[in-house]
N, C-alpha and C positions, 0 to 999 in steps of 0.2 A: 597158197603162200601168203603170209601176212604182209611181207615187205618185198617189193621188187625194186632192184636198182634201176635207175633211169638209163635209157639207152645212151650210148656214147656217140651222140650225133654231133655234127659240127656246131649246131645251135647250142647244145648243152655245154660243150667245151668252151664256146665263146662266152656264155653267161658265167661259167665258173671262173674263167680266166680274168673276167672284168671285175669280179667281186672284190671290194675293198681297195680298189686302185685310187691313187691320188689324182686330183684334177690336173689336167695338162695346162701348162702355162705357155702363152705365145699369142700371136695374132690369130684371130678366129679361123681364117682359111687354113692356116697351118695346123691348128688344133684338130679340125675335121679330118684332114689327111693323116695326121699323126695317130689319131684314134684307130683308124683302120690298120695301119702298120703295126701299132702296139698290139692290137688284138691278134693279128696273124703271128707275130713273133712270140707272144705269150702262150698261144695255143701250141705252137711248135715246141717251145721251151718245156711245157708240161709233158709233151710226148718224150722229149729227150730225157727228162728226169725220170719218167716212168721206165724207160729202157735201161737207164743206169741202175735204178733200184733192182730191176729184174736181173740184170747182169751181175749185180753184187750178190744176189741170192744164189744164182747159179754158180758163180765163182766160189762162194763159201761152201756150197754143196759138194764141190769137187773133193773135199777132204774125206767124205764118207761114201761117195758114189763114183760110178764110172763116167758121170756126166762131165764134159769139158766145155767150159764157156768159151765161145769164140772171142769174146772181149773180156779181158781180166779187169774187174772193177772191184775196188775195196771201199770200205766204209768212209775213209777219208776223202776219196774222190766224190762220193755221193754227197757228203756234207759240203764240200767245196762247191758243187753244182747248186745245192740248195741256197747257199750264201750268195752265189752269183745271181741266181734267179731272183732272190729277194732284192738285190741291188737294182736289177733291171726293172722289177715291178715298181720300185720306188722312184724311178726316173720321171720327172715332171716336165722337162724341157721338150716341147713339141718339136723343135728343130733337131734335137738329138735323135728322136724317133724317125724323123724324115730322112736323116742321114743314114739310118740303118735299113732303109727301104729295100735295098738289093742284097741284104745279108741274111744269112740263116740264123736261127736261134742257136744252133750248135756252134757257129763261129763266134757269136757274141759271148755265149757262156764260156766257151773254151778260153777266150782271151781273158775274161775276168777270173777264171779259175787259175790261170798261170800268172796273173798279175800284170799282164801287158795291156789290158783294156781299161776302160773307164766307163761307167758312171762313178 
């Protein structure tokens, strides 16, 4: 095989999730802590988006097959999640990330998708 996809290791996911991120702003000790939190949340968020995209495909396939998706997801929901993820990726305030330390990516994206969250 000419091309092999890289393995989906935690290190690979971390590297991918950090690509193109803006620099965090805040006191240096907060920045160091926030970077770890941001990495964890963005890796989780990537997994959430992957599941949503997969569920959208399965939901769409229900029209032509006997497959039934346990989670009904449409293109608008996937697009809303993509927009929410882009907002989260653009957050530069180290303190905001620290405040998210005990939250899941799904919670954060869900709030942004429904318009109840912020960045």
